N, C-alpha and C positions, 0 to 999 in steps of 0.2 A: 534472609529475605531476598527474593529475586528483584533485579532491576528490570522494570517493565516500561517499554516505550510504545505508545500507540500512535501510529501515523495515519492521518486521515484529514477530512475536512469536517468542520463542526455541524454543517447542515445535512450531511449524508445520513440516510436512515440506518445503514449498517454500522456506521461509526457511532451513532447515537445509541444503538443497541449494545455495542461493545462497551461504551463508557458506562452505561447503566449496569451491565453485567459485572464489570470490574468493581464498580462502587458497591453494588449489592453483596459482593463477595469479599469486600474489604481488602482489595488488592490495590496498593499504591502504584501509581503510574505517572509518567510524564506524557503530555499530549503534544505531538508535533503536527502543527497545522500546515499542510502543503501550500495552501493559498497564501498564508502569511509568511512562512519561512522558506518555501520552496523545498527542493530536494537536491542533494549534492550528487555529482557524478560518482563519487566514491561510494556513497550509500547504495546507489543503484547497482554498481559493480559488485558490492558485497552481497546484495540480495540475489543477483544473477548467479553468483558462485554457489549460493545455498539452495536456490530453488529453480533457477532458469528463468530468463526474462519473460517467457511466454506465460508463466504462472501468475505474474503480477501486471502484465500489460492487458488492459481492459478493452477488448475490441467491441464490447457491447455498450461502451459509454457513449453518451451524446456527443462528446468532443470528438471521438473517433469517427462517428457516423457523419459529422459535419465536415470532416476533412475531404478534400477532393479524392476521387479514385486514383488519380496519379500520385498523390501524396501517400495514400494508403499502400499502393503497390510498391513504393520505395522502402517500406518497412519489411525487410527480409531477414534481418539478423539483429543481434544486440547492438551493434554500432549504430545502425539506422534507428532502432527503437529508442535508444537512450536520448538521442537528440529531441525526439518528439516528447518523451516523458519529462525532460527538463524544461521544455517550453510550455507544455500543457500537462501540468501535474494531475489534472482530472482524468487522464488516461491511465493512471496508476490505480490498480484495484485497491479497495479500502474496506475496512481498515487493514493495516498490517501491524502486527504486534511483534516486537522483538523482546526476547528474554533468553538468558543463558545460552547465548550464541545460536539461538534458533529463531525462526520466524513462523508466524501463523498468518496466512493470507485469507482475508474475509472474516465474516462473523460466523464461526463454527463452534457452537457452544461445547460440543464434545471435546474439541481440541483445547478450548479454554480451560478445561479441567487441569491441564498441565501446569497452569499458573498458580494453583492452590498450594 
């Protein structure tokens, strides 16, 4: 059986869809709530090495749009992005699912078939 961890926030529509899908498909998982537990620098570095920070840095989020233009302009690489993601976990795309040394970013049902 695969060890599955779902990272997100409980009131996010995409996270809710992912949780529902996992339960409907009888896939056991551990839920990591960004808001309650935060996210470690090491975890962000791991995801960056697997997918590149741009793939999980959400520039469409309300939190990103509420940042000043000057703050947004300072995000040019992983080093600058990681600071903002650790301070504002809402900027991290969600959900992110980890399993078998892989990650799936967002709710993509076709990709979730890998979890079965």
